PANUDREN-827716 format. One line per 3 residues: their letters; for each residue x, y, z of N, C-alpha, C. Coordinates in Angstrom, 1 decimal, padded with zeros to 4 digits. Layout:
N
a = X/Y/Z/X/Y/Z/X/Y/Z ~ ...
This chain:
140
mke = 000.9/-001.2/-000.1/000.0/-000.1/000.1/000.7/001.3/000.0 ~ 000.8/002.7/-001.0/001.4/003.4/-001.4/000.8/004.3/-000.3 ~ 002.1/004.6/000.5/001.1/005.7/002.0/001.2/007.1/000.9
kkg = -000.3/007.9/001.5/-000.9/008.7/000.7/-000.1/010.3/001.6 ~ -000.1/011.0/001.1/000.7/012.3/001.8/-000.5/012.7/002.6 ~ -000.1/012.7/004.0/-000.8/013.0/005.5/-001.5/012.5/005.6
ktl = -001.6/011.3/005.2/-002.3/010.1/006.1/-001.1/008.8/007.0 ~ -001.7/008.3/007.7/-000.7/007.5/008.4/-001.1/005.9/007.7 ~ -000.1/005.0/007.7/-000.3/003.9/007.2/-002.1/003.4/008.2
dqq = -002.2/003.7/009.4/-003.1/003.2/010.4/-004.2/003.6/009.6 ~ -004.2/004.9/009.2/-005.5/006.2/008.9/-006.1/005.2/008.1 ~ -004.9/005.3/006.5/-005.5/004.6/005.3/-006.4/003.2/005.2
lrk = -005.7/001.9/006.5/-005.7/000.7/006.6/-007.3/000.7/006.7 ~ -007.1/001.2/008.2/-008.8/001.7/008.8/-009.8/002.1/007.8 ~ -009.4/003.1/007.1/-010.2/003.8/005.8/-011.0/002.6/004.8
elk = -009.6/001.7/004.3/-010.2/000.7/004.0/-010.8/-000.4/004.4 ~ -010.9/-000.8/005.8/-011.4/-001.8/006.2/-012.6/-001.1/006.7 ~ -013.2/-000.3/006.4/-014.1/000.8/007.0/-014.5/000.5/008.8
lpl = -013.4/000.4/009.4/-012.9/000.9/010.8/-013.1/002.2/011.2 ~ -013.9/002.3/012.3/-013.6/003.9/012.4/-012.3/004.6/013.0 ~ -012.4/006.0/012.7/-010.8/006.4/012.8/-011.1/006.9/014.7
pkk = -010.0/006.3/014.9/-009.9/006.8/017.0/-009.9/008.2/017.0 ~ -010.6/008.7/017.7/-010.6/009.8/018.2/-009.3/010.9/018.8 ~ -008.9/011.8/018.2/-007.7/012.1/018.1/-007.7/013.1/019.8
vkp = -006.5/011.9/020.3/-006.9/012.6/021.9/-005.4/012.8/022.2 ~ -004.9/013.8/022.9/-003.6/014.3/023.6/-003.3/012.7/024.6 ~ -002.1/012.2/024.4/-001.5/011.3/025.2/-001.8/011.5/026.8
sin = -002.2/010.7/027.4/-002.7/010.9/028.9/-000.8/010.8/029.4 ~ -000.8/011.5/030.9/000.0/011.6/031.6/000.8/010.0/031.8 ~ 000.2/009.5/032.0/001.0/007.7/032.2/001.3/007.3/030.8
srl = 000.7/007.1/029.9/001.0/006.9/028.4/002.6/008.0/028.1 ~ 003.0/009.2/028.6/003.9/009.7/028.1/005.1/009.5/029.0 ~ 004.2/009.0/030.2/005.2/008.6/031.5/006.0/007.2/031.0
kgh = 004.8/006.5/030.1/005.5/004.9/030.4/006.7/005.1/029.1 ~ 006.4/005.9/027.9/007.1/006.2/027.0/008.5/006.5/027.6 ~ 009.0/007.3/028.4/009.5/007.6/028.9/010.9/006.8/029.9
qye = 009.7/006.2/030.5/010.2/005.3/031.3/011.2/004.2/030.0 ~ 010.4/003.9/028.8/011.0/003.1/028.0/011.9/003.5/027.3 ~ 012.2/004.5/027.7/013.9/005.3/026.5/014.7/005.2/027.7
rdt = 014.3/005.5/029.2/015.0/005.1/029.9/015.8/003.2/030.3 ~ 014.9/002.5/029.7/014.9/000.9/030.4/016.1/001.1/028.8 ~ 015.8/001.7/027.2/016.6/001.3/026.6/018.5/002.2/026.7
anf = 018.0/003.1/027.3/019.3/003.8/027.4/020.5/003.1/028.2 ~ 019.5/001.9/029.7/019.8/001.4/030.2/020.5/000.3/029.5 ~ 019.8/000.2/028.7/020.2/-001.6/028.2/021.7/-001.4/027.6
yke = 021.8/-000.4/026.4/022.9/000.0/026.2/023.8/000.9/027.3 ~ 023.9/000.7/028.0/025.2/001.0/029.2/025.3/-000.2/029.9 ~ 024.5/-001.3/029.5/025.1/-002.7/030.1/025.9/-003.4/028.6
vyp = 025.5/-002.6/027.3/026.2/-003.4/026.5/027.6/-002.6/026.4 ~ 027.8/-001.5/026.4/028.8/-000.3/026.2/029.2/000.3/027.9 ~ 029.4/-000.7/028.7/030.0/-000.6/029.7/031.0/001.0/029.8
nla = 031.9/000.9/029.0/033.2/002.0/028.8/032.1/003.5/028.1 ~ 031.5/003.1/027.6/030.3/004.3/027.6/029.3/004.7/028.6 ~ 029.2/004.2/029.5/028.1/004.2/030.3/027.6/005.9/030.7
tqi = 028.5/006.5/030.9/028.3/008.2/031.7/028.3/008.8/030.5 ~ 028.6/008.7/029.6/027.8/008.9/028.2/026.2/008.8/027.4 ~ 026.5/007.7/027.4/024.7/007.0/026.8/023.7/008.2/028.1
rrg = 022.7/008.3/026.9/021.8/009.1/028.1/020.1/009.4/026.8 ~ 019.4/009.3/027.1/018.3/009.9/027.0/018.5/011.3/026.0 ~ 017.5/011.5/024.8/018.4/012.9/023.7/016.9/013.7/024.6
qqs = 017.1/014.7/024.6/016.4/016.5/024.6/015.4/016.4/023.8 ~ 014.4/016.3/023.8/013.4/016.6/022.6/012.4/017.7/022.8 ~ 012.4/018.6/022.2/012.0/019.5/021.8/011.0/019.7/021.0
reg = 010.4/020.7/020.7/009.3/021.2/020.0/009.7/022.1/019.0 ~ 010.7/023.3/019.3/011.5/024.0/018.3/013.0/023.7/018.5 ~ 013.8/024.0/017.2/015.2/023.5/017.3/015.3/022.6/017.0
dda = 016.7/022.2/016.8/017.5/020.8/016.6/016.7/019.9/017.4 ~ 016.3/018.3/017.0/015.8/017.2/017.4/017.2/016.3/018.2 ~ 016.6/015.6/018.7/018.0/015.0/019.4/017.1/013.2/018.9
pdv = 018.3/012.0/019.2/017.4/010.9/019.4/016.9/010.8/020.6 ~ 016.4/009.5/021.5/015.7/009.5/022.1/016.5/009.1/022.7 ~ 017.5/008.2/022.6/018.6/007.8/023.0/020.3/007.7/022.7
ivp = 020.8/008.6/023.0/021.8/009.2/022.2/023.4/007.9/022.6 ~ 023.7/007.3/022.0/025.2/006.0/022.6/026.0/006.7/021.4 ~ 027.2/007.8/022.3/027.8/008.5/021.0/029.3/007.7/020.6
gkg = 029.7/007.8/019.1/030.5/007.4/018.6/030.7/006.4/017.4 ~ 028.9/005.7/017.8/028.2/004.5/017.2/027.6/004.7/015.9 ~ 026.9/006.0/015.7/026.7/006.4/014.2/025.3/005.5/014.1
wwi = 024.6/005.3/015.1/023.2/005.1/015.5/022.4/006.7/015.4 ~ 020.9/006.9/015.1/020.3/007.4/015.6/018.8/006.7/015.8 ~ 018.6/006.3/017.3/018.0/005.8/018.2/016.5/006.4/018.6
ecg = 015.2/005.6/018.1/014.1/006.1/018.9/013.6/005.0/019.1 ~ 012.7/005.6/020.1/011.7/004.5/021.0/010.2/005.0/020.6 ~ 010.0/004.0/020.5/008.3/003.5/020.4/007.8/002.5/021.5
rrn = 006.8/003.1/022.3/006.0/002.2/022.7/004.3/002.4/022.9 ~ 003.3/001.8/022.7/001.8/002.1/022.0/001.3/001.1/023.0 ~ -000.1/001.0/022.7/-000.8/000.1/023.0/-001.5/-000.4/021.7
hgc = -001.4/-000.3/020.7/-002.0/-000.9/019.3/-001.5/-000.2/018.2 ~ -002.3/-000.7/017.0/-002.1/000.1/015.8/-001.1/-000.1/015.1 ~ -000.8/000.6/014.0/000.3/000.7/013.1/000.9/001.5/012.9
wmy = 001.5/001.7/013.8/002.8/003.2/014.2/004.3/003.1/013.7 ~ 004.6/001.8/013.5/005.7/001.5/013.6/006.5/002.3/012.1 ~ 006.1/002.0/011.2/006.1/003.2/010.1/006.3/004.7/010.3
dkw = 005.6/005.3/010.9/005.4/006.4/011.5/007.0/006.7/012.1 ~ 007.1/006.0/013.0/008.1/005.9/013.7/009.9/005.9/012.9 ~ 009.6/005.2/012.0/010.7/004.9/011.1/010.9/006.3/010.1
kqa = 009.9/006.7/010.1/010.0/008.1/008.4/010.5/008.8/009.8 ~ 010.3/009.4/010.7/010.5/010.2/011.6/012.3/010.1/011.6 ~ 012.6/008.7/012.4/013.9/008.0/012.3/014.8/008.8/011.0
kla = 014.3/008.7/010.0/014.9/008.7/009.0/015.2/010.3/008.3 ~ 014.1/010.6/008.6/014.0/012.3/008.5/014.9/013.0/009.3 ~ 014.9/012.6/011.0/015.7/013.6/011.5/017.4/013.0/011.8
kkp = 017.8/012.1/011.2/018.9/012.0/011.6/019.9/012.7/010.7 ~ 021.4/012.5/011.4/022.4/013.1/010.8/022.3/012.3/008.9 ~ 023.2/012.6/008.1/023.3/011.5/007.0/024.5/010.6/007.6
edr = 025.0/010.7/008.3/025.7/009.9/008.8/025.6/008.4/009.7 ~ 024.5/008.7/010.6/023.7/008.1/010.9/022.7/006.8/010.3 ~ 022.3/005.6/011.5/021.9/004.9/010.9/020.6/004.3/012.0
pvl = 018.9/004.7/011.3/018.2/004.7/012.2/018.4/003.3/012.9 ~ 018.3/003.5/014.2/017.7/002.2/015.2/016.3/002.7/015.5 ~ 015.1/001.5/015.8/013.9/001.6/016.2/014.3/000.3/017.5
hlk = 013.5/001.1/018.5/013.4/000.4/020.0/012.0/000.2/019.7 ~ 011.1/-000.8/019.6/009.8/-000.9/019.4/009.2/-001.8/020.3 ~ 007.9/-001.5/021.3/007.2/-002.1/022.1/006.1/-001.7/022.0
vdr = 004.8/-003.2/022.2/003.8/-002.8/022.1/003.5/-003.5/023.9 ~ 002.5/-003.2/024.4/002.1/-003.1/025.7/001.7/-004.7/025.8 ~ 002.6/-005.5/026.7/002.3/-006.8/027.2/002.8/-007.5/026.1
gdd = 003.6/-007.1/025.0/004.0/-007.7/023.8/005.7/-007.7/024.2 ~ 006.5/-008.3/022.9/007.9/-008.1/022.8/008.8/-007.1/022.5 ~ 009.9/-006.9/023.0/010.7/-006.1/022.5/011.0/-006.0/021.2
lvm = 011.1/-005.4/020.5/011.4/-005.2/019.1/012.0/-004.6/018.3 ~ 013.7/-004.5/017.8/014.5/-003.6/017.1/014.3/-003.9/015.7 ~ 014.3/-002.7/014.9/013.9/-002.7/014.0/015.0/-001.8/012.8
isr = 015.6/-002.4/012.1/016.9/-001.7/011.0/016.5/-002.0/010.3 ~ 017.2/-001.1/008.9/017.3/-001.1/007.5/017.6/-002.6/007.0 ~ 017.6/-003.1/006.1/017.8/-004.3/005.3/019.4/-003.8/004.9
ahw = 020.1/-002.6/004.8/021.2/-002.3/004.3/022.2/-002.4/005.7 ~ 021.3/-002.2/006.6/021.9/-001.9/007.8/022.0/-003.6/008.1 ~ 021.0/-004.8/008.4/021.3/-005.9/008.7/022.5/-006.5/007.8
dil = 022.4/-006.1/006.6/023.4/-006.7/005.7/024.9/-006.8/006.5 ~ 025.3/-005.1/007.0/026.5/-005.3/007.6/026.8/-005.8/008.8 ~ 025.8/-005.6/009.5/025.8/-006.1/011.0/026.1/-008.0/010.8
lrr = 025.6/-008.4/010.1/025.4/-009.8/009.5/026.7/-010.6/009.0 ~ 027.2/-009.9/007.6/028.7/-009.9/007.2/029.6/-009.5/008.9 ~ 029.8/-008.8/009.0/030.5/-008.8/010.3/030.6/-009.9/011.1
lms = 029.3/-010.6/011.5/029.4/-011.2/012.8/029.4/-013.0/011.5 ~ 029.2/-013.1/010.5/029.7/-014.0/010.0/031.8/-014.3/009.3 ~ 032.0/-013.1/009.3/033.6/-013.3/009.0/034.0/-013.8/010.0
pv = 035.5/-014.5/009.0/036.2/-015.3/009.8/037.2/-014.3/011.2 ~ 037.6/-014.9/012.1/038.2/-013.9/013.3/039.7/-014.0/013.2
């Protein structure tokens, strides 16, 4: 399905299936806090993986005006890490598009996604996966 300008994939699917569109509601404080906690949990994951960078790994500062920052900053790795936590819907493509548009040219987008009571997922591009797979498969 080709994404139409101004419409999310979730909105397009709901229209095609003749499902009602959800009401536009400002996220509740609890959902915002859940999102912030997921960003902290993701930052802590990277601190465990890279203990030598633990003091530099942090959540990015989000701002409505000015420069954008990734949700989690891991210096020197070339990643633009975005986190998303929702209870339903087909929102990951919108998050992917956000990461691709906001990242620096030399960075690769990495999405950490979680649906409530579901698995933690990581989404990367096929090109990024090829690079990682080749590194894993190369003889030492």
